[in-house]
N, C-alpha and C positions, 0 to 999 in steps of 0.2 A: 351500374347501380342506377335504380330508378330515381327520377328527380325528387319524389316525395321522400324517399329514404335519405337522399343527400340533404335535403332541407331539414329533415328531422335531426340529422346528425349535427347540423350546424347549431342547433339550440340545446344540445346536451350540456349539462353543467360541466365546467372544467374541474379537474381534480384539485383538491386542496393540497398545497405544498407546505412541507414543514418549514419552520423558521430556520435560518442558518444556525449552525452550531457555532457557539462563540468559543474561540480557542484562547487558551491562557499561555502567554509567553513564558519562557523559561526564566525563573527567578531564583538566584541571580542569573544574568546572561553569562554563558560560558566565556572564559578568557580566550580570545582568538589565538593567542600564542601557544595554547596547549591543544587546540583542535587539530585533528587530522582529517583529510578529505575522505569521504565515503561514510559507511555505516558499519558498526560492529556487528558481528554475527556469531551465534553459538549454534552448533549442529548436533543433531542426534540421528541415529539410523535404525529406526524401529523395524521389527520383523514385518509389521503391518501398520499402515496409517491410512485411515479413510476419513477422519474428522479432525477438527482442531483440538478436541479433547485427547485424541490419540497422540497428536503432536505434542501437546503440553505435558502429557504423562512421560513421553520419551525424553523431553527436554530436561526433565529432572536429573537425567544422567548425561546431559550434553556437554560438549567440549568446544572451546573457542576455535573459530576457524578463521581463514584469511578474510579480511574486511571486504565488504561489497563496495564497488565503485560508486554506487547510488542505487536507484531503482529503475534501471534501464536494461533489463535482461529480456531481450526479444524471444519469441517462441523458438526454441532450438530444435535440433534434430534428435530423434529418438536415439538414446545411447550416449548423447553428449552429457557432460557433467551438469548438475543443477547448481546454478549460482556459482559460488566458490567452493562448494562441497566436494568431497572425494568420491561421490557416488552420483549416478544418474537417476536412481529410483529409490523410493522409500526414504526420503529426506525430510526431516523436521528442522525448522530454523526459527530461532529467536533473534530478532533484529532490533537494534537500538541505536540511538544517536539523536541528531537534530536536523531540522529542516529550517532554512532561512527564507523568510518573506521580506522582500526589499521595501514593501510599502503596505500601510494599513489598507483595509478594504474588504470587499466580499469576493471570494474566489470559489470556483467550482473545482473540486478535486475528484479524481477517479483512479482506482487501482485495478490493474488488469493482471490476472493470475491464472496459473495452472499448476497446482490445484487450489487448495484452500488458503484463505487469508483473513486475518483480523488485524486491522491497522488503526492506531490511534495517533492523533497529533494534538499537542497542547491540551491533553486531558480529555479529548473527545474521540469516540470511535467514529472514524470516517469511512471505513470499509469493512464489510463482513460478507464472506462467501464461504460457507462451511460445508463443502461437498467436493467430491471428485468431479472435475469438468475440464474441458479444453481451455485454451487461452482466451478468457472472456473477461469483460469488465464487471466489477462488483456493483456499479451504478454510481453515477455522479452524485456528489454530496456538496451542498453549498456550506461554506464556512465563513465566518466573520473573523478577520484578523485585526485586533484592536490597535496594534502598533507594529512597526517594522522590527525585525530581529529574529532571534533563534527560538524555535518551539520544539519541545521534546517530541520524539517520534519513537514508537515501539510497535512491533508486529510479531505475530506468530504466523508462520507459513508452513505449508507442507506440500510435497510433491510425491505422489504415489507411484505412477508408472507412465511410460510414454514420453511425450515431450514436456518441457517445462518453460514457464515464463513468469516474470514478475516485473511489472512496469507501473509507473505512476505518471498521470497527466494532470495538468492544471490549466485553468483559464486565467491568464494574466493580461491578455491583449484582445479579448473578445472571441478567442477560439481556443479549443482544447489542444494543448501541445505537451510534449514530454517535459517533465521536470528535469532541468539540466543537472548533471551529476555534481556540479559546483554548488548546488543549493543544499547538499548534505554534508554533514560532518559528525565526528564522534570524538570522545575523549579516550585515547588509548590507555 
C-alpha cells in the first residue's frame, strides 16, 4: 500500500455504532425450584426449508423435542443429528427459555449458526441471519443488562442440509467466550 493511501485511510470517518439494546428482565423472575437446565425446543421437519419464514410455517405443526443442553452445539459432521432433533437435515426449531446474567452491565453477544437464526433476549432481537450458510456468526450485538437475573430467550432456527451448528458467545470478561450451558434454563 502506498504511503499516501495509508495516510488517507487513517483519516476516514469511523462507522457509527448503534446504541446497545436494552434488555428487559423476566417479570416476574422464574421460581428457581421449577426451572430445569437447558432450553425447551419444538421441532418440525419440512420438505424444504431455506428461510426463517419456511421454518416458522413448518413449526405451526411442530412437536416438542428433547430439551437442548444450552446453545453449545459445535459444527457437526454431515449426517449427524441436528441439535436434539431426530433428523440431520431439513429441521426447523422453536427454542425457548431463559438466560441468566449474573451482573448488570453492557455485554456483547453473538450467535453462530448453520443455517438460519432469529434470536431474542429480554424482548430484543439480538441475532438475525436469514439464509442458508455455513457455521458463521450473525454478528456481535451490544446489549445493556439493567439488573442481574433471568431474561426470556426465544429463537427460530433452521438447518437445511450438510453440517449443523448453533452456539452463543458473550463478552463478560473482556473477550468473547461461549455462554456456559448453566446460564440457560426453562420451565418444563
